[in-house]
N, C-alpha and C positions, 0 to 999 in steps of 0.2 A: 516608530520603529522599530516594532514586530514586523508590518509588511514592509517595509524597507527589505530586512533582516530574507524573508521568501522569495520576494523578487530580487537580488541579490542569489542568493543560494542555484533561484532558476534557472540567470541570467549565464550562469557561473559554468552552469549543470549541459547548457544546451552549448555557449565554450567549446567544451568538452567532447562534446558529439560530434557535432556540424559548424564548425568555422563559419558555410558558404551560406548557413542562416541568414546572420549579421547583414554582409551580402546582400543578399535576398531584403531583406528590409528593406536598406537604405534606396536598391536600385527600385523597389513597390514605396514608396512615402515619396521619390522625384520624379517617378511618371505621372503616379497617379495628381499630384500637385501638379505638375504642367500642364497634362488632359483637361485638369477645373481649370486652371489660367486662357489656356487656350479655347475652350469651349462658353467662354466668357466672352474671350476678346474676339471669335471667328463672326456668331451674328454680328456683332456692332462693328465689326470695318467692312461687313456686306452692307450691311443699313447701309451706311455711312456713303457708301462709293454709288449705291443707286441714288440717293439724293442726291448728291452731288452732279447723276447723271454722268458718268463714268460709262464706257461705251460697252454695249453688250456685251465682244467679244472678250472685252477685259476680265468684264465682272461676271463670265461664264469662269472663265482659264485662271482667275485669282481665287473664286471658288472650287473651281476640282483640284486643284493645286492644295488650298488650305485642309480642305474637307478631305481629300487623299492622305494629308499628313496625319491630321486629327488620329483617322481611321485606322492607319498603319502606328501611332502610339500607345492608342487603346487597345490593340491584338501585341504590341509586343510587354503593355505591364498585362493583361489579362495570360498569357505567357509566364510573367512574372509570379502574378497570384496567384496562377495555378499550381508553380513549381513552391510558391510558401508555404499555401495551402498542403503538400503532399509532404513538408518537410516538417508542419506543423505538425501531424501524423504521426510521422516516424518519430521525431523528437520524444512527440509527447509518449509512445509505447513504450523506448527504450527510457522516461524517464519512470512511468506507471511501474518499469519493472525493477526499480530501483530497490520496492517494496520489496518486494521477496530477496532480494539478494542482500537486504538489511540483517532481513530477517536470518539468513542463515551467515551472519560476520556478528552480528553485534552481540554482547556479554550474554552467557545463557542467563546469567541468575534476573536478566532486564525480560526477561520472559515467563518467567515466574511470578513476577509481578504485577497484580490486577492491574496496576495504572497503566504501567505499558500495555502489558493486552489490547486496553475500551484504547489506548494512542492508536495502535494500528487498526484498529476495527472501524476507529476514525479516519485517517490514511487510508483504506480500501474507498470509505462509501462516494469520493469525491473522484476517486480515478475511474471507476466502473462509470461514473455520469460524463467524462469526458471534458476537466476544471479544467487539466494543463495545457490542452487545446485550446481551449474556451481563454483561458487566461494568455495566454503567445497571442492568440487571436486580439485580444480585446486590447493591452499593448499597441502593437502595430495598430488599431482600428484610430487609439488617440495620442498618437506618433504623428502618422500621415495627417488627423486632424487639425492638429498645430500647427502642421509645417504647411498646411493650406491657410489657414488663417493669417500665418507670421507674412505669408509672401502676397495674400489678397491686400490685408490694409496696411501692409508698407505699400503697395501700388496704389490702393484711395489714399493713404497719408500723403506722400512723392510726388503721384500726377494728377490729383485732384484738387478737395480738402480738406484744411488741418480739422479745421470745428464741424466738420462733416463726422471726418473719423472719428473726433474725441467722443462728440456725441453718439455716435454707434460704439462708441466703446464702454460707454457709460452705462449705457440701455444694456447691454451686453453684459458687462459684468457684475448690472446688480442680480437683474433674471438670471444668471448663470446661478448667483449666491443661493439665493432662495431656492433655485430649484434642488442644488449641492446641496443644500439644506434637507431639503424633505427628502431626495432622494436617500441618506443619510438614516435618517430613520427608516423610510422602506428596508436598508439593506439589516438596519435593528430586528424589525420586527420579522423578517425573512429568518436573519439567527435564532430570533424567538420560538420559533415553529420547531423547529430542529431537534430537540425534544420531545417534541408535541408530535411528530409524528415517526420518531423514533419506535413508542411506544405502541404508537396504532396500526405502525408496518409489525410489530412485534406479536400482538394481538390477533389482530388480521389473518398473519402467516401461517400464529399458530391454531387458529380454528378451522385453515384448510388442510394445515397438514396431517400424516397417521400419526403423530407422536403423544397427542393428548386423544386422538378420537374414543379412544373404548374406554375412558374413565370421562367423556362427557356423555357418554350412551350413556353405563353403567348407573355412573351418579346424577344423571338429566344437568349435566352444570351448562346446557347449549346460555340458559337466561342470565346468570350469574356473567358470562362473557358476553354477550348482545348488553347487560350494563356496561360493562367496560366500554364495550367498543362506541354507545352511545353517549358518553362520560368525553372522552375522548373528538369524536365527532363534534361536541357540543365546544370543546375547548379551538379545532379547526375554524369554527361557524365565525364564533367570534375573532377568532384572527383573521378572516378574512374580510371582514369586516371591517375591523381596524387598516389592513391594506388597501380595501377600497376606497377606503374618505383618505387615508395618504397618496393613492394615486389620482384622487381626485383635482386633489390640491396644484400639487405639479401639471395634470392638464391644464388648469387655470395660469398655475406661472408661468407656462408654455404660451397658451392662449396670448395673454396680458404682453407679450413678451413679442411674441411675433407681429401683433396688432402694432405695436407701438414702432417696428421696426418697418412695417411698409405702410406706419402713416411717415416716417421719416423720408424713407427712400421715395418715397413719391413725392407729398409737396417741397420737401427742400430742392430736389432734385428739376419738381417741374417748375418752382420758382427758377434754375440754373437756365433750364430751358426757353424760356419767355424774356429772363432779363439775367441782367449786368448785376442786379445789388447786389450779390453775394459775389459774386466771382463775373470769370468772362465765361456768356455765354455756349453752353454744348451743346453739343451734336446729338439728333434720337438715336444715332450711334452708340456716344457716348452712356445716353441716360439710358440707354437697354442694357449698356457694361455695368456702370454702376447700380441699375438695379437688381440685376441678374448677380453681381459679387455679393452685396450686401443679402439676399434671398440664399445664399450661399455662404457667406458667414454664419447667419443666423443658424442652418440646418449643423454647419461643422462645431459651433459651440452645442447646439443640442448635441450630438454624434459625441463631443465628447465628455456630457454628463450624464448621459447612459454608459458609455462604454466603463470611465470609473467608478460609474456604480456598479458593470457588472464583474470590472476587476478586484474594488472590495469585496466581495461575494465571494470571488475565487480565491484569493487568497483567505479571506478565512475558513474557506473549507480544504485550503490545501497549508495552513499554519499547522496541522497533527502531522500532516507527510512528513513536513521541514523538521519537526521538531521530535519526530522517530529515524528522521536520521541522521538528527547530533547527537543520538546519542555514543556513546563510546563502543568500539568495536571490540573484540577480544584482541591483545597483543600479545601473541604469539610468539617470538620471537629466537627459538631457538634453531639451531644449524647445526644438531648434531646427529648425526642418524645410527639409527639401533637395529643389531640385531635382534633375532629372533626371541622367545623369552626366554631367561634364567633365573631371573629375583624379582619381583617386587616386594619394596619394603615400605610400609612407613612409621616415620620415626618423629615420635612426638607431637605429633598431629591435634591441631586443636580449630573446630569449625564452628562459627554461630550463620547463622541464613541471615542475609541480606534486610538490615529495620527490624533486626529483633534482637534479645536481650539471652534468651533462652539459650546453652552452653547445648551442642548435640551431638561434635566427639571433644571429649574432654583428655588431652595430653598422651591418645591413644598407640600402642606403638606394636608390631607385631611385620612377621617376613615370609612371604611364600614363597616354595620351591618350585621350579618345573619338575614338570608330572604331576604337581598335588591336586587332589583334589578339594579345594573349601568348602565347607555349610558353614553362614555371617547367620544366625541366628540371636531372637529374643525379642524382647515385646515390641507390639508396637511401637516406633516412635522413638524407637531405641537407636538408630541412627543406622540402621543395616545398608537404604536405599543408599543414603547421605554418602559411605565409603562408596559404592560405584559412583555417581555425580562425580568425585575427588577423582577417584581412577581416570572417568574420562575425559577432566579439565573442564569438566562444564560449572564449577567450579574452584577459588583458589580457598588455598589452608587460613586461617588465621594468621599458622603456627606451622613450625615442623615446616617437614621435607617429604614428597612421596618418590622416590626410587628405582628404578627402571634397569635392572642391572647395574646398579649403585652409580648411574646416574638421572641428576632431579628432572620429572618429566619436564620441564616448563622450559629445562634447557634443551631439550630436544625437539627435531625440526616436526613441525606439526602435522604432515601428509605419512612423514613414516611413523609416528606413531602413535597414530590410528588406525592405521593398516594392518597393527596386529591385534589388534582389540577386535572383537566379535560380539556383540550385545543385545538380550533380548529385554527388553525394559519393563516395567509395573505396565505403565500407560503405553504397550507399544502401537505402532500405528501403520498397518498395509492404506496403500495407496490408489486408486483409481485408475490401476493400471490393469495391465491380464495377469493372472498368477503367475505365468512364466520373466514376465518383468521384475512382477515385486519378489521373488523368489532369488534372478539372476540379474542384477539390478547392470552390473557392469562387465558381464560374460556373455557370449551366446552358445554356451552347451547346455545342448535338451539333455543328453544321456546325464551332465550331470544333474540336473535340475529333477530330472525321473530318481535317481539313487537317489535326492535327498529326501525327496516326497515317499520314496520306501518307508525311509529310514525314523521319517513320523510318523507312519502311518496313515497315510494321506493321498497317495498314490489311486488306491480306489476309489477315493472320494472323486478326485478329480477326473478321473479315465470315465466317469459314468457321464460327467458333461460333455454337450456335441462336440465344444468347441476342446475337450482339454484346459491343456496348461495356456490356450491365445486366451481364455474367457475373464472379461472381466468379473472385480471382483466393488464396481458398487453400480448399485441398478439407478441412482436418482441423474449419471449422466450416463448409461450406455442399456438401452434398452432388453438387451440379450446378455446382460450381465449377470452373477450366481450372487447370491447374502450366503456364507459360511458363517458357520453358529458360533462363538467366542471363542470355543475350544479348540473348532478347526484352524480359526484364524490367527490362532496361538499355534498351535503347530508350523504354519507355513512362515510366523516370525520365525520361531526356531530355527526351520530350514535355512530361511533367508542369513544365519547366522553363520551355520553351518557351511555353507557356499561361502562367507565368504573367505574365510582360512585362517581367521587371525590367529596366532597364535596364543593368546590370552583367550580363553569363553567365558564369559558371566554371564549369568542368568539369576533377572532382580523380578522375581513371583514369579516365574514363568509356568506355574502352574495355576495360580489362581483363580482362569477359569473353565479348569476343568475338574472333572471328577474324582475322586480317590483311585478309583480303575486306570481313566486313562491316565489320571499321571503316577500311575506305576509305570503303562507300559512306555512312558516317558520317559521317568528313569530307568528303565531297563534296558531302553535304548542308549537309552547315553552313554553310559557306563565304557559299551562298544566306540559311542563317533566320538569320545574324546581322550582314546585312549592313549594319546598322544600328543596330548592336549594338556597345558592347564586349566582347571576349571574352580567360578566361584560361584556358589550356587546361596539364594536368597530366595526363602522362603519361607512363609507363613506356617506351610507345614512341614514337621522337621523330618518324615520320613528318607528326605535326603542325607539327613543326618549321619544311616545307617552304614552307605557306601563311600561317601565323604574318609578323606585319611587324617586329615582335621575339623575340628568345629570352634570356633568365631564365635563366642558367648558374649552377647555388648547387653551392659543392663545400665539407663541413666547415663550414657555417653563413655562410659566406659568400657573398658574390655574387663570382666571377671572372668573369663575359662577361655585359653587357647589349649586344646588337647583331643585324643580322640576319643569320639565319641565310647568305646566302654570307658575308657579312665575317668572323661565325665558323668558316665552314669552311677559309677564307684564312690568319686570324693564331690561332687557338688551335687548342691543340694535343689538351687535352684535352674540347677539344667534337669536332673530327674525331676522333678516336678512339674516343669515346660513338657517334658516328652514323654509321662506317665497319662498326664492330662487331655495330653493329644488322642496320646495313642487310644485313652477309653469311650471318645468319641468316634473312633471310628469297628468300634466292638459289634 
């Protein structure tokens, strides 16, 4: 059933991408089968013409016409096969890209689920191996072989001998059953090795990569790594022995099958050639036709067994791909377009992360007005970053409402809503593009980019680079790229948020990678950068509280304070304790 689901999805997706694919598959099957049958008949016809002493001219003309027709058929078939191969590649690439498209549309909560992350990783592996193209080709091979077998068996059954066809079919069915049985065992063995290979690859790549090299050398850990590698090598060696044994049995079955078919083809047809004991005497040409047809049927049956084996393996690899594509998407069907920020309000919002019982936010309510700078503070795991995720619609509250200018954010058109939010997240990411492309992903405005770099004190560092803003940011992909420090990368992320120009600026732990001096520089600049914008600051340090209009204090998933820094210092013991403890750390 699972295999059928994968094939059905593959066929549906293929139909949606290019319906011509199925036309070319049908053409390919018909042409290949016609070529196969013609290849059987032509030698037999020419041989009988020679045996029957037809005229030289007649034989030559007939042979020329026959083989010219066969040549043209093969050329047409080759052209269709070439077109089909190009379509296979094109469709494969489109289907492969579905993973990244799905990752951008799947419910965000799924991307924080370890099982989903593992599913994505397992989906990407077969894609990089070209499994989709292999699957399409295997399906084509099976269909072509079946069509050829049915055609040749029908010819033997209706125009030659029912007994011979039945005997041949029995041998093929029995031998094929054995081959398919052991090929299934072969497929199972191949799947058993997947986790072993994954572990071996992990240890091998980490031994070569720079990530662990310092520890390898200073702690002399190479021998431990070697022991792990040897352990997995032994597992692979034992797996290869099982695989070789199983493969040998398949070869024996195929040898016995081929021998029996050859014996049947020669002995039965020799009797028919020399006497009328089992039916009318056949000609040498007919003998050649039947013998070649029998061998072709045998080869096509072998092709089916091999293709089904490859197909089973391909489907097993593609199952994670299919499972990932079946995950639910974010269904934000809002239609209301909004203006710039006026108010943001949480009304009795409660939230629990999926698959957990711990309430992160417990019936919280607060309101932010235009132009206000709000700091959200609290102990670790108090729910500070969760508020940001809810504002960004990464998660949906269990209960309550989040209102933008009085409108429920889930009633707002998605593009209209997201365009109003600029954010720098805790786990911000820069991409392996140029500095300019990272900080200006949607505009080609170099003056604006330069200004933003200056605002975050990164212009000097960028100008020192040979290619300036056109320098790439990942040395693993570009030889002449640069690798900035964590703090510098965070400044670039802030520049990107500034350039987006949203009416609500969110800084979720924006200075986690910065030292206190660099943090102070960022905050000093930020006062001017957000002068006409509403800003939400979330920081593990509380220095942002001093210049914020209000501070929202969280404790145990509840709001225990929402007031100015001055008022909280005077009237709230927990806030004063948190602030003074941090202040002492920087004295």
